[in-house]
N, C-alpha and C positions, 0 to 999 in steps of 0.2 A: 553423611548419615547411615549409608549401608556399612561401612568399616565401623562405625561404633556399635552397630547392633552385631555385626559377626563377633568382635571384641567381646561383647557381654555375652553371647551364647558360648563361647569358646571357654571363657573364664567360669560360667556355671557349669559347663561342661568337666572341666579340670576340676573344680571343687567337689562335684558330684563322686568323680572317682577318687580323689582322696579321703573322700569321707566313707566311701565303701572301704577301702584298703584299711581304714583305722578301725573300721564297723567290725572286719573280719579280724583284727588282731585281738587275741585275748591274753592277759596278762595275769601271771601267777606272782605274788610276792611273798617272799617268806622274810619275815624281821626278826630278829634275835636281838638281846641286848645281854650288856656286860654287867656281871655282879662285882661290884668292888670290895665286898666281902670275902667272896670264895675267891676273886681272882679271875673268875671264868671269863673268858671273851669269847664272841661269836660274830660270825658275819653277816650282811643281808645279800641275798641272791633273789633275782628276779628272772622267772623264766616267761617268755611269752611265746604265744603259740598263733602260727599264721597257716592259712591254707590257701594254694595257689599251684603253681606249676614248674617243675624245673626246667630252665630252658637249656642250659647246658653243662655238661660233665666230662670231666677230664680225670681219667683214673691217675696220671702222674701230679696233679695240682693237689694243692690242699683245699680248695673250693669249688663250688659249684653256683651257677647264675641261678636263682631264682626269683620267680615275677608271682605277685599276688593276684594282680588283675591285668587283663591285656593293656590296659591305657597307662599303666605304670611302669617305668623303666626297671630292666630285671637289676638286682643286687647281688652282689656276693655274698655269701654265706659260708664260712669256714668251719671244716670238719677235723676232726683229731680221731686219734685210735679208740677214744672213748665213745666217739659217735656212735649210737645205735639205730640200725637200719631195721625196720619191720614190715611186714606185708600186711594186708588189709585183715587176715586171720591172726596177726598179733606174734606169727612165728620170725624169729630173728635170720635175716638176711644179710649177704655180703654188702659192701659199697657198690660192687659191680652190678647189681641188680638196678641201680639207678640208670634210667635213660633220658635222654631229651625228649620233652614235652609230655612228660608223665606227671600226673596231679599227684599231689602230696600234701601233708600235713606237718610242717616243720616246727619244733620244740628248741628255741634258742635262748641265749642269752647275750647281752652286749657287755664285752670286755674290752674297754678304752674304746678305739673306732671301728674295732672289728665285731662282725656279730659271729658267735660261734655256736655251733648246732648240736644239741645235745641229742636229739632224737628226731629221725624220720621216719615218718607212716606212710607208705606208699597206698594210693588209693585204688592201684589197679595191682593184681599179682605180676610179678616179673615173669616175662616169657623166658620159655626154656627153649634153646636153639639145639635142634636135633641135626647133626650132620651125617649125612648117610654118603657112603661112597660104593660105588660099584666097580668092580675090575673084570673085565673079560678078556680070557686068555684064549688065543687060536693058536693050534700047531698047525705046521705045515707038513707033510709027509712027502719025502724024497721021491 
């Protein structure tokens, strides 16, 4: 009986976590049509927005790991040269400003089985690392 109760509690927790992840994701759909008279054809694009945390980022790869909630496993989000990264004030920054455990909002589209990032909005300003080096020289007199 205790195992059944535990299973129900875990199932309810999983359902709540999944519902939260879905609720946080916003979708914008652009639909265009083709006109047989003019011969104009257009395509449909869907952009989804999710808020969460960047889990890992390796500059030499073409993706970073992103998690929408702590209960959900991180997923791969692929970026390209066209991916824009902006700070909280809207200024464009480089991809190198992305750090692990950094909160962000991701604008992405699905292309096949890949999630392709169009824009990353960082929730915290990127840190500026200042490297100072002090050199002390001593001379000895004979």
